[in-house]
PyMOL Python script that loads the backbone (N, CA, C, O; Angstrom):
from pymol import cmd

cmd.read_pdbstr("""\
ATOM      1  N   MET A   1      -8.250 111.185  15.158  1.00  0.00           N
ATOM      2  CA  MET A   1      -6.756 110.795  16.650  1.00  0.00           C
ATOM      3  C   MET A   1      -7.686 108.935  16.489  1.00  0.00           C
ATOM      4  O   MET A   1      -7.361 107.973  17.185  1.00  0.00           O
ATOM      5  N   THR A   2      -8.142 108.923  16.052  1.00  0.00           N
ATOM      6  CA  THR A   2      -8.056 106.951  15.542  1.00  0.00           C
ATOM      7  C   THR A   2      -7.784 106.334  14.260  1.00  0.00           C
ATOM      8  O   THR A   2      -7.682 105.177  13.851  1.00  0.00           O
ATOM      9  N   ASP A   3      -7.681 107.755  13.654  1.00  0.00           N
ATOM     10  CA  ASP A   3      -7.553 106.565  12.085  1.00  0.00           C
ATOM     11  C   ASP A   3      -5.421 106.695  12.132  1.00  0.00           C
ATOM     12  O   ASP A   3      -4.605 105.901  11.664  1.00  0.00           O
ATOM     13  N   LYS A   4      -5.120 108.367  13.091  1.00  0.00           N
ATOM     14  CA  LYS A   4      -3.578 108.378  12.829  1.00  0.00           C
ATOM     15  C   LYS A   4      -2.819 107.875  14.345  1.00  0.00           C
ATOM     16  O   LYS A   4      -1.815 108.254  14.948  1.00  0.00           O
ATOM     17  N   ILE A   5      -3.901 106.794  14.601  1.00  0.00           N
ATOM     18  CA  ILE A   5      -2.733 105.662  15.301  1.00  0.00           C
ATOM     19  C   ILE A   5      -3.251 104.560  14.600  1.00  0.00           C
ATOM     20  O   ILE A   5      -2.539 103.562  14.714  1.00  0.00           O
ATOM     21  N   GLN A   6      -4.103 104.436  14.016  1.00  0.00           N
ATOM     22  CA  GLN A   6      -4.457 102.804  13.231  1.00  0.00           C
ATOM     23  C   GLN A   6      -3.058 103.093  11.992  1.00  0.00           C
ATOM     24  O   GLN A   6      -2.437 102.188  11.435  1.00  0.00           O
ATOM     25  N   ASP A   7      -2.888 104.202  11.850  1.00  0.00           N
ATOM     26  CA  ASP A   7      -2.445 103.984  10.574  1.00  0.00           C
ATOM     27  C   ASP A   7      -0.490 104.090  10.998  1.00  0.00           C
ATOM     28  O   ASP A   7       0.476 103.920  10.253  1.00  0.00           O
ATOM     29  N   LEU A   8      -0.569 104.501  12.769  1.00  0.00           N
ATOM     30  CA  LEU A   8       1.012 104.149  13.422  1.00  0.00           C
ATOM     31  C   LEU A   8       0.969 102.517  13.153  1.00  0.00           C
ATOM     32  O   LEU A   8       1.583 101.973  12.236  1.00  0.00           O
ATOM     33  N   GLU A   9       0.163 101.856  14.083  1.00  0.00           N
ATOM     34  CA  GLU A   9      -0.088 100.650  13.678  1.00  0.00           C
ATOM     35  C   GLU A   9       0.235 100.121  13.223  1.00  0.00           C
ATOM     36  O   GLU A   9       0.846  99.132  13.627  1.00  0.00           O
ATOM     37  N   ILE A  10      -0.002 100.491  11.825  1.00  0.00           N
ATOM     38  CA  ILE A  10       0.232  99.619  10.487  1.00  0.00           C
ATOM     39  C   ILE A  10       1.354  99.480  10.208  1.00  0.00           C
ATOM     40  O   ILE A  10       1.789  98.366   9.918  1.00  0.00           O
ATOM     41  N   LEU A  11       2.201 100.688  10.223  1.00  0.00           N
ATOM     42  CA  LEU A  11       3.407 100.962   9.920  1.00  0.00           C
ATOM     43  C   LEU A  11       4.185 100.816  10.877  1.00  0.00           C
ATOM     44  O   LEU A  11       5.245 101.434  10.980  1.00  0.00           O
ATOM     45  N   ILE A  12       3.803 100.064  11.615  1.00  0.00           N
ATOM     46  CA  ILE A  12       4.752 100.276  12.840  1.00  0.00           C
ATOM     47  C   ILE A  12       4.494  98.051  12.789  1.00  0.00           C
ATOM     48  O   ILE A  12       5.400  97.460  13.376  1.00  0.00           O
ATOM     49  N   ALA A  13       3.961  97.612  12.482  1.00  0.00           N
ATOM     50  CA  ALA A  13       3.417  96.183  11.737  1.00  0.00           C
ATOM     51  C   ALA A  13       4.649  95.894  10.553  1.00  0.00           C
ATOM     52  O   ALA A  13       5.451  94.978  10.371  1.00  0.00           O
ATOM     53  N   HIS A  14       4.252  97.571   9.652  1.00  0.00           N
ATOM     54  CA  HIS A  14       5.115  96.813   8.913  1.00  0.00           C
ATOM     55  C   HIS A  14       6.274  96.886   8.286  1.00  0.00           C
ATOM     56  O   HIS A  14       6.481  96.250   7.253  1.00  0.00           O
ATOM     57  N   LEU A  15       7.939  98.358   9.321  1.00  0.00           N
ATOM     58  CA  LEU A  15       8.782  98.059   9.606  1.00  0.00           C
ATOM     59  C   LEU A  15       9.268  96.950  10.532  1.00  0.00           C
ATOM     60  O   LEU A  15      10.425  96.551  10.398  1.00  0.00           O
ATOM     61  N   THR A  16       8.359  96.347  11.597  1.00  0.00           N
ATOM     62  CA  THR A  16       8.849  95.209  12.274  1.00  0.00           C
ATOM     63  C   THR A  16       8.921  93.690  11.805  1.00  0.00           C
ATOM     64  O   THR A  16       9.492  92.744  12.348  1.00  0.00           O
ATOM     65  N   GLU A  17       8.340  93.728  10.895  1.00  0.00           N
ATOM     66  CA  GLU A  17       8.118  92.797   9.444  1.00  0.00           C
ATOM     67  C   GLU A  17       9.397  92.698   9.215  1.00  0.00           C
ATOM     68  O   GLU A  17      10.048  91.805   9.758  1.00  0.00           O
ATOM     69  N   GLU A  18      10.123  93.844   8.145  1.00  0.00           N
ATOM     70  CA  GLU A  18      11.246  95.032   7.657  1.00  0.00           C
ATOM     71  C   GLU A  18      12.374  94.704   8.534  1.00  0.00           C
ATOM     72  O   GLU A  18      13.270  94.303   7.791  1.00  0.00           O
ATOM     73  N   VAL A  19      12.726  94.682   9.632  1.00  0.00           N
ATOM     74  CA  VAL A  19      13.533  94.075  10.506  1.00  0.00           C
ATOM     75  C   VAL A  19      13.321  92.536  10.560  1.00  0.00           C
ATOM     76  O   VAL A  19      14.204  91.751  10.212  1.00  0.00           O
ATOM     77  N   ARG A  20      12.226  92.187  10.970  1.00  0.00           N
ATOM     78  CA  ARG A  20      12.803  91.062  11.185  1.00  0.00           C
ATOM     79  C   ARG A  20      13.520  90.098   8.922  1.00  0.00           C
ATOM     80  O   ARG A  20      14.628  89.585   8.763  1.00  0.00           O
ATOM     81  N   GLU A  21      12.566  90.205   7.914  1.00  0.00           N
ATOM     82  CA  GLU A  21      13.227  89.875   7.432  1.00  0.00           C
ATOM     83  C   GLU A  21      15.459  90.059   7.023  1.00  0.00           C
ATOM     84  O   GLU A  21      16.476  89.371   6.933  1.00  0.00           O
ATOM     85  N   LEU A  22      14.944  91.558   6.925  1.00  0.00           N
ATOM     86  CA  LEU A  22      16.747  92.694   7.638  1.00  0.00           C
ATOM     87  C   LEU A  22      17.379  91.351   8.346  1.00  0.00           C
ATOM     88  O   LEU A  22      18.381  90.826   7.861  1.00  0.00           O
ATOM     89  N   ASN A  23      16.555  90.672   9.853  1.00  0.00           N
ATOM     90  CA  ASN A  23      17.651  90.575  10.581  1.00  0.00           C
ATOM     91  C   ASN A  23      17.665  88.665  10.211  1.00  0.00           C
ATOM     92  O   ASN A  23      18.270  87.763  10.790  1.00  0.00           O
ATOM     93  N   ASP A  24      17.040  88.643   9.417  1.00  0.00           N
ATOM     94  CA  ASP A  24      16.965  87.004   8.744  1.00  0.00           C
ATOM     95  C   ASP A  24      17.838  86.864   7.464  1.00  0.00           C
ATOM     96  O   ASP A  24      18.147  85.778   6.975  1.00  0.00           O
ATOM     97  N   ILE A  25      18.178  88.002   7.006  1.00  0.00           N
ATOM     98  CA  ILE A  25      19.303  88.120   5.689  1.00  0.00           C
ATOM     99  C   ILE A  25      20.698  88.046   6.054  1.00  0.00           C
ATOM    100  O   ILE A  25      21.536  87.272   5.593  1.00  0.00           O
ATOM    101  N   VAL A  26      20.941  89.450   7.439  1.00  0.00           N
ATOM    102  CA  VAL A  26      22.244  89.208   8.328  1.00  0.00           C
ATOM    103  C   VAL A  26      22.324  87.897   8.753  1.00  0.00           C
ATOM    104  O   VAL A  26      23.513  87.629   8.926  1.00  0.00           O
ATOM    105  N   THR A  27      21.719  87.098   8.963  1.00  0.00           N
ATOM    106  CA  THR A  27      22.233  86.065   9.819  1.00  0.00           C
ATOM    107  C   THR A  27      22.878  85.364   8.568  1.00  0.00           C
ATOM    108  O   THR A  27      24.095  85.203   8.472  1.00  0.00           O
ATOM    109  N   SER A  28      21.881  84.917   7.522  1.00  0.00           N
ATOM    110  CA  SER A  28      21.852  83.973   6.736  1.00  0.00           C
ATOM    111  C   SER A  28      23.483  84.608   6.685  1.00  0.00           C
ATOM    112  O   SER A  28      24.512  83.980   6.932  1.00  0.00           O
ATOM    113  N   GLN A  29      23.361  85.990   6.302  1.00  0.00           N
ATOM    114  CA  GLN A  29      25.395  86.181   5.118  1.00  0.00           C
ATOM    115  C   GLN A  29      26.348  85.982   6.590  1.00  0.00           C
ATOM    116  O   GLN A  29      27.542  85.729   6.436  1.00  0.00           O
ATOM    117  N   SER A  30      25.843  86.091   7.880  1.00  0.00           N
ATOM    118  CA  SER A  30      26.865  85.965   9.025  1.00  0.00           C
ATOM    119  C   SER A  30      27.374  84.444   8.933  1.00  0.00           C
ATOM    120  O   SER A  30      28.554  84.178   9.157  1.00  0.00           O
ATOM    121  N   LYS A  31      26.377  83.398   8.573  1.00  0.00           N
ATOM    122  CA  LYS A  31      26.745  81.816   8.710  1.00  0.00           C
ATOM    123  C   LYS A  31      27.510  81.869   7.102  1.00  0.00           C
ATOM    124  O   LYS A  31      28.286  80.931   6.919  1.00  0.00           O
ATOM    125  N   GLU A  32      27.407  82.599   6.238  1.00  0.00           N
ATOM    126  CA  GLU A  32      27.687  82.123   4.923  1.00  0.00           C
ATOM    127  C   GLU A  32      29.690  82.798   4.863  1.00  0.00           C
ATOM    128  O   GLU A  32      30.286  82.387   3.867  1.00  0.00           O
ATOM    129  N   ILE A  33      30.176  83.318   5.416  1.00  0.00           N
ATOM    130  CA  ILE A  33      30.705  84.546   6.233  1.00  0.00           C
ATOM    131  C   ILE A  33      32.402  83.347   6.617  1.00  0.00           C
ATOM    132  O   ILE A  33      33.545  83.211   6.181  1.00  0.00           O
ATOM    133  N   ASP A  34      31.209  82.568   8.028  1.00  0.00           N
ATOM    134  CA  ASP A  34      31.703  81.717   8.613  1.00  0.00           C
ATOM    135  C   ASP A  34      31.987  80.035   8.103  1.00  0.00           C
ATOM    136  O   ASP A  34      32.827  79.153   8.279  1.00  0.00           O
ATOM    137  N   THR A  35      31.157  80.173   7.627  1.00  0.00           N
ATOM    138  CA  THR A  35      31.537  78.825   6.402  1.00  0.00           C
ATOM    139  C   THR A  35      32.621  79.836   5.193  1.00  0.00           C
ATOM    140  O   THR A  35      33.616  79.284   4.724  1.00  0.00           O
ATOM    141  N   LEU A  36      32.323  81.129   4.847  1.00  0.00           N
ATOM    142  CA  LEU A  36      34.060  80.834   3.563  1.00  0.00           C
ATOM    143  C   LEU A  36      35.750  80.974   3.902  1.00  0.00           C
ATOM    144  O   LEU A  36      36.734  80.832   3.178  1.00  0.00           O
ATOM    145  N   LYS A  37      35.557  81.410   5.736  1.00  0.00           N
ATOM    146  CA  LYS A  37      36.533  82.607   6.270  1.00  0.00           C
ATOM    147  C   LYS A  37      37.024  80.671   6.278  1.00  0.00           C
ATOM    148  O   LYS A  37      38.159  80.332   5.942  1.00  0.00           O
ATOM    149  N   ALA A  38      35.704  79.396   6.811  1.00  0.00           N
ATOM    150  CA  ALA A  38      36.649  78.565   7.557  1.00  0.00           C
ATOM    151  C   ALA A  38      37.090  77.495   5.637  1.00  0.00           C
ATOM    152  O   ALA A  38      37.677  76.453   5.927  1.00  0.00           O
ATOM    153  N   TYR A  39      36.965  77.585   4.609  1.00  0.00           N
ATOM    154  CA  TYR A  39      37.130  77.158   3.403  1.00  0.00           C
ATOM    155  C   TYR A  39      38.340  77.791   3.719  1.00  0.00           C
ATOM    156  O   TYR A  39      39.241  77.320   4.413  1.00  0.00           O
ATOM    157  N   THR A  40      38.310  78.852   3.188  1.00  0.00           N
ATOM    158  CA  THR A  40      39.857  79.857   2.647  1.00  0.00           C
ATOM    159  C   THR A  40      40.574  79.833   4.209  1.00  0.00           C
ATOM    160  O   THR A  40      41.679  80.372   4.135  1.00  0.00           O
ATOM    161  N   LYS A  41      40.289  79.399   5.492  1.00  0.00           N
ATOM    162  CA  LYS A  41      41.913  78.826   6.028  1.00  0.00           C
ATOM    163  C   LYS A  41      42.157  77.358   6.188  1.00  0.00           C
ATOM    164  O   LYS A  41      42.647  76.712   7.115  1.00  0.00           O
ATOM    165  N   LEU A  42      41.537  76.915   4.685  1.00  0.00           N
ATOM    166  CA  LEU A  42      41.725  75.464   5.388  1.00  0.00           C
ATOM    167  C   LEU A  42      42.660  75.681   3.376  1.00  0.00           C
ATOM    168  O   LEU A  42      43.806  75.278   3.181  1.00  0.00           O
ATOM    169  N   LYS A  43      41.928  76.259   2.413  1.00  0.00           N
ATOM    170  CA  LYS A  43      43.157  75.978   1.510  1.00  0.00           C
ATOM    171  C   LYS A  43      44.264  77.610   1.378  1.00  0.00           C
ATOM    172  O   LYS A  43      44.811  78.211   0.454  1.00  0.00           O
ATOM    173  N   ILE A  44      44.183  77.732   2.393  1.00  0.00           N
ATOM    174  CA  ILE A  44      45.559  78.539   2.929  1.00  0.00           C
ATOM    175  C   ILE A  44      46.272  77.637   3.195  1.00  0.00           C
ATOM    176  O   ILE A  44      47.142  77.109   2.501  1.00  0.00           O
ATOM    177  N   ASP A  45      45.808  77.322   4.627  1.00  0.00           N
ATOM    178  CA  ASP A  45      47.027  75.284   4.940  1.00  0.00           C
ATOM    179  C   ASP A  45      47.332  74.430   4.132  1.00  0.00           C
ATOM    180  O   ASP A  45      48.387  73.798   4.181  1.00  0.00           O
ATOM    181  N   GLU A  46      46.182  74.251   3.012  1.00  0.00           N
ATOM    182  CA  GLU A  46      47.090  73.526   2.291  1.00  0.00           C
ATOM    183  C   GLU A  46      48.479  74.210   0.658  1.00  0.00           C
ATOM    184  O   GLU A  46      49.188  73.852  -0.283  1.00  0.00           O
ATOM    185  N   LEU A  47      48.086  75.106   1.285  1.00  0.00           N
ATOM    186  CA  LEU A  47      48.591  75.983   0.210  1.00  0.00           C
ATOM    187  C   LEU A  47      50.328  76.363   0.836  1.00  0.00           C
ATOM    188  O   LEU A  47      51.333  76.597   0.165  1.00  0.00           O
ATOM    189  N   LYS A  48      50.160  76.303   2.454  1.00  0.00           N
ATOM    190  CA  LYS A  48      51.067  76.251   3.460  1.00  0.00           C
ATOM    191  C   LYS A  48      52.447  75.051   3.125  1.00  0.00           C
ATOM    192  O   LYS A  48      53.673  74.934   3.108  1.00  0.00           O
ATOM    193  N   SER A  49      50.937  74.218   2.857  1.00  0.00           N
ATOM    194  CA  SER A  49      51.237  72.543   3.080  1.00  0.00           C
ATOM    195  C   SER A  49      52.103  71.934   1.723  1.00  0.00           C
ATOM    196  O   SER A  49      53.077  71.181   1.758  1.00  0.00           O
ATOM    197  N   ASN A  50      51.435  72.500   0.544  1.00  0.00           N
ATOM    198  CA  ASN A  50      52.076  72.042  -0.299  1.00  0.00           C
ATOM    199  C   ASN A  50      53.654  73.307  -0.947  1.00  0.00           C
ATOM    200  O   ASN A  50      54.530  73.171  -1.801  1.00  0.00           O
ATOM    201  N   ILE A  51      53.310  74.365  -0.020  1.00  0.00           N
ATOM    202  CA  ILE A  51      55.355  75.029  -0.415  1.00  0.00           C
ATOM    203  C   ILE A  51      56.259  74.900  -0.031  1.00  0.00           C
ATOM    204  O   ILE A  51      57.374  75.205  -0.452  1.00  0.00           O
ATOM    205  N   GLY A  52      55.697  74.084   1.461  1.00  0.00           N
ATOM    206  CA  GLY A  52      56.784  73.623   1.487  1.00  0.00           C
ATOM    207  C   GLY A  52      56.813  71.999   1.633  1.00  0.00           C
ATOM    208  O   GLY A  52      57.064  71.743   2.810  1.00  0.00           O
ATOM    209  N   ASP A  53      56.679  71.034   1.010  1.00  0.00           N
ATOM    210  CA  ASP A  53      56.235  69.890   0.100  1.00  0.00           C
ATOM    211  C   ASP A  53      57.378  70.166  -0.571  1.00  0.00           C
ATOM    212  O   ASP A  53      58.519  69.767  -0.343  1.00  0.00           O
ATOM    213  N   LEU A  54      56.659  71.437  -2.072  1.00  0.00           N
ATOM    214  CA  LEU A  54      58.532  71.148  -2.333  1.00  0.00           C
ATOM    215  C   LEU A  54      59.335  72.182  -2.230  1.00  0.00           C
ATOM    216  O   LEU A  54      60.071  72.543  -3.149  1.00  0.00           O
ATOM    217  N   ASP A  55      59.225  73.038  -0.523  1.00  0.00           N
ATOM    218  CA  ASP A  55      60.956  73.183  -0.465  1.00  0.00           C
ATOM    219  C   ASP A  55      61.682  72.088  -0.189  1.00  0.00           C
ATOM    220  O   ASP A  55      62.906  72.139  -0.311  1.00  0.00           O
ATOM    221  N   LYS A  56      61.024  70.886   0.240  1.00  0.00           N
ATOM    222  CA  LYS A  56      61.404  69.515   0.391  1.00  0.00           C
ATOM    223  C   LYS A  56      62.579  69.386  -1.173  1.00  0.00           C
ATOM    224  O   LYS A  56      63.771  69.447  -1.474  1.00  0.00           O
ATOM    225  N   GLU A  57      62.029  69.299  -1.417  1.00  0.00           N
ATOM    226  CA  GLU A  57      61.887  69.251  -3.083  1.00  0.00           C
ATOM    227  C   GLU A  57      63.065  69.194  -3.338  1.00  0.00           C
ATOM    228  O   GLU A  57      63.936  68.453  -3.796  1.00  0.00           O
ATOM    229  N   ASP A  58      62.865  70.267  -2.884  1.00  0.00           N
ATOM    230  CA  ASP A  58      63.696  71.580  -3.934  1.00  0.00           C
ATOM    231  C   ASP A  58      65.979  71.003  -3.073  1.00  0.00           C
ATOM    232  O   ASP A  58      67.099  70.928  -3.578  1.00  0.00           O
ATOM    233  N   SER A  59      65.481  70.827  -1.908  1.00  0.00           N
ATOM    234  CA  SER A  59      66.881  69.263  -0.987  1.00  0.00           C
ATOM    235  C   SER A  59      67.629  69.050  -1.184  1.00  0.00           C
ATOM    236  O   SER A  59      68.838  69.264  -1.097  1.00  0.00           O
ATOM    237  N   LYS A  60      66.265  68.043  -1.837  1.00  0.00           N
ATOM    238  CA  LYS A  60      66.469  66.842  -2.803  1.00  0.00           C
ATOM    239  C   LYS A  60      67.762  66.950  -4.355  1.00  0.00           C
ATOM    240  O   LYS A  60      68.027  67.914  -5.073  1.00  0.00           O
ATOM    241  N   SER A  61      68.424  65.193  -4.378  1.00  0.00           N
ATOM    242  CA  SER A  61      68.583  66.036  -5.760  1.00  0.00           C
ATOM    243  C   SER A  61      68.173  65.049  -6.762  1.00  0.00           C
ATOM    244  O   SER A  61      68.007  63.866  -6.465  1.00  0.00           O
ATOM    245  N   VAL A  62      68.014  65.493  -7.897  1.00  0.00           N
ATOM    246  CA  VAL A  62      67.558  64.972  -8.846  1.00  0.00           C
ATOM    247  C   VAL A  62      66.885  63.518  -9.152  1.00  0.00           C
ATOM    248  O   VAL A  62      65.760  63.088  -9.409  1.00  0.00           O
ATOM    249  N   SER A  63      68.045  63.063  -9.000  1.00  0.00           N
ATOM    250  CA  SER A  63      68.262  61.306  -8.886  1.00  0.00           C
ATOM    251  C   SER A  63      67.092  60.897  -7.774  1.00  0.00           C
ATOM    252  O   SER A  63      66.433  59.871  -7.937  1.00  0.00           O
ATOM    253  N   ASP A  64      66.945  61.519  -6.966  1.00  0.00           N
ATOM    254  CA  ASP A  64      66.575  61.079  -5.673  1.00  0.00           C
ATOM    255  C   ASP A  64      64.790  61.693  -6.512  1.00  0.00           C
ATOM    256  O   ASP A  64      63.776  61.040  -6.758  1.00  0.00           O
ATOM    257  N   VAL A  65      64.971  62.534  -6.635  1.00  0.00           N
ATOM    258  CA  VAL A  65      63.475  62.909  -7.524  1.00  0.00           C
ATOM    259  C   VAL A  65      62.212  61.558  -8.202  1.00  0.00           C
ATOM    260  O   VAL A  65      61.074  61.091  -8.221  1.00  0.00           O
ATOM    261  N   ALA A  66      63.694  61.525  -8.686  1.00  0.00           N
ATOM    262  CA  ALA A  66      64.163  60.637 -10.366  1.00  0.00           C
ATOM    263  C   ALA A  66      63.081  59.419  -9.585  1.00  0.00           C
ATOM    264  O   ALA A  66      61.937  59.045  -9.841  1.00  0.00           O
ATOM    265  N   ALA A  67      63.816  59.146  -8.812  1.00  0.00           N
ATOM    266  CA  ALA A  67      63.856  57.519  -7.845  1.00  0.00           C
ATOM    267  C   ALA A  67      61.950  57.346  -7.956  1.00  0.00           C
ATOM    268  O   ALA A  67      61.278  56.943  -8.906  1.00  0.00           O
ATOM    269  N   GLU A  68      61.475  57.865  -6.484  1.00  0.00           N
ATOM    270  CA  GLU A  68      60.201  58.843  -6.053  1.00  0.00           C
ATOM    271  C   GLU A  68      59.510  58.193  -7.432  1.00  0.00           C
ATOM    272  O   GLU A  68      58.841  57.168  -7.559  1.00  0.00           O
ATOM    273  N   SER A  69      59.840  58.973  -8.202  1.00  0.00           N
ATOM    274  CA  SER A  69      58.467  59.120  -9.926  1.00  0.00           C
ATOM    275  C   SER A  69      58.910  57.587 -10.933  1.00  0.00           C
ATOM    276  O   SER A  69      59.167  57.695 -12.132  1.00  0.00           O
ATOM    277  N   ARG A  70      58.926  56.676 -10.445  1.00  0.00           N
ATOM    278  CA  ARG A  70      59.746  55.849 -11.149  1.00  0.00           C
ATOM    279  C   ARG A  70      58.286  55.920 -11.874  1.00  0.00           C
ATOM    280  O   ARG A  70      57.476  56.576 -11.218  1.00  0.00           O
ATOM    281  N   PRO A  71      57.803  55.395 -13.056  1.00  0.00           N
ATOM    282  CA  PRO A  71      57.159  54.476 -13.361  1.00  0.00           C
ATOM    283  C   PRO A  71      56.287  52.491 -12.819  1.00  0.00           C
ATOM    284  O   PRO A  71      56.695  51.351 -12.600  1.00  0.00           O
ATOM    285  N   PRO A  72      55.227  53.097 -12.848  1.00  0.00           N
ATOM    286  CA  PRO A  72      55.120  51.726 -11.740  1.00  0.00           C
ATOM    287  C   PRO A  72      56.085  50.833 -12.639  1.00  0.00           C
ATOM    288  O   PRO A  72      57.228  50.768 -12.185  1.00  0.00           O
ATOM    289  N   HIS A  73      55.874  50.169 -13.756  1.00  0.00           N
ATOM    290  CA  HIS A  73      56.303  48.743 -15.317  1.00  0.00           C
ATOM    291  C   HIS A  73      57.806  49.462 -14.405  1.00  0.00           C
ATOM    292  O   HIS A  73      58.563  49.218 -15.344  1.00  0.00           O
ATOM    293  N   TYR A  74      58.841  50.185 -13.250  1.00  0.00           N
ATOM    294  CA  TYR A  74      60.284  49.259 -12.499  1.00  0.00           C
ATOM    295  C   TYR A  74      60.264  48.896 -12.114  1.00  0.00           C
ATOM    296  O   TYR A  74      61.298  48.363 -11.714  1.00  0.00           O
TER     297      TYR A  74
END
""", "prot")
cmd.dss("prot")
cmd.show_as("cartoon", "prot")
cmd.util.cbc("prot")
cmd.orient("prot")
């Protein structure tokens, strides 16, 4: 009976360590997911801004666009 209890205590100790390791992994992945979400939102906002800029350029005439992009020596 004492051997069974000792075996169960050893098993519980191993399982407790595994749960700690898995918790560390999940916590790390959660932080990484949050970082990636923030990065993705930033990139989406940049794309929306660029699309808005393109829409503004579409309303400009060709001469307006050319005047804005003149080489520095003019």
